N, C-alpha and C positions, 0 to 999 in steps of 0.2 A: 691574472686571468688565465683561464684554461683555453686550450685550443678550440674547444667547442664554443666557448663565449666569444672568442675573436672571430670564429667562423659565422656566428650569428651577426656579429657586428659588420663583417664584410658583406654579408647578404643584405643587411639593412642599407648599407652605403650603395651597393650595386643596384638595388631595386628602387631606392627612395630618391637618390639624387637626381637621376635622370627624369623621373617623373615630376619631382618638384621643379626642376628647371623648365620642364615642358609646360606645366600648368601655371606656375607663378611667373615665368617669363613670357607667358602668352605666345609661345612659339607654335601653338597648334595651328595657327592660320598659314604658316609658311613652311613648317617642318614637321613631319609626322614624328610620333613618339619613337619609332625605331631609329630614325636619323639621329635624334637627340641621344638615344642609348648608345649608339655607335660612337658618336663624338665624345660623349662623356666617358665611355670606356677607354678611348684613346687618351684622353686628358688624365683619368685616374690611373693609368697604367704606369709602367716603369719609365717610359720615355719622358713624361712631363712632370707629374706630381712626384714621381719616384726620384727624379733629379732634384726637384725643388725642396721636397721634404722627405729625405731618405729614411729618417727614423720612423715617420708615420707609415711609410710603405713597408719598411721591414717589420714593423709591429703588426700591421693589419694583414698583409699579405705574405706572411712567413711561409716556408715550404710546406708545413702541415696543412695550413689553411688552403693554400693553392692546390694541394693534392685533393682535398675534399671538394673544392670548387670544380676541379676538372672532372672528378667523379660525377657531380651533378650535371655538368655540361655534356659529358658523354651520354648519360642517360636521356638528357633532353634531345640530343641529336638523334638517338635511337627511336625515341617516341615520335619525333618529327617525321623521320623516314618511314616509320610504321604507318603514321597517318597519310603520308603522301602515297604510300603503296595502296592503302585502302581506296584512295581517290583515282587510282590508275584505271583507265579504260582499256581493257585488253583487246576489245574489238578494234579500237582505233590504233593501238600498238601493232596489231596484226596487219591492218591496212597499210600502215606505214612501216612495214617490217625492214625494208632496206635502210631507211634512216635509223630505225632502232638498232639494227645490226651494226651499222656504221658507228653509232655512239657506243655500242658495247665494245667494239673493237678498240676505239679510242680510249675508253676507260680502262680496259684490261691492259692496254699498252702503257698507260700512265701508271697503273699499278705495278707493272713489271719494272718500269724505270725507277719507281720508288724502292722497290725491292732490290734492284740492282745496286742502288746507292747504299742501302742499308747493309748489304753483305760484302761491300768492297773491302771491308777489313777482316773478312773470314780468312783464316790461314788456308794456304794452297793444298794442304793435305787433307782437309775436311772433306768428307763424302758428299755433303750438301752442295758443295761447289760444282761437282760433276753434274749433279741433277739440275742446278740452276743453269749451267752452260747449256745442257740439252734443252731445257725449258725455254731459254732465250731464243734458240735457233729455230724453235717450232712455234712461233707466235701465230695466232689465228689471223687469217687475211680474208678479205671479201673477194669473192669471184665475180668476174665479168662486170 
């Protein structure tokens, strides 16, 4: 099988197994579909099914297929954030500007922490390290 066919098989498994469990197991009365999808994703992942059936996992979720799935997942997250941005009420965000600014500072600080961790392996002679040191020392803060 080609990687495109295996990719389609992986998509079929990812979308159909949780839905079938949800409908045929009649779990819709006590668990929404999204909960069944999350649990099924954990079960189908490398931790459980990957340990129990390593040949199946290596065949269906090989590195090429995982790369294609990650591309689709990244696109889906971007679409979700776009739709959430459309729903944003700017008047309310302005009314709650102190809370919005506090959240912005927290998110920027988390982004800097992730960036700090990513560049911890950068050689000392690299010019980017000097910029990052200056950038870390000038983090935005909330006044008063």
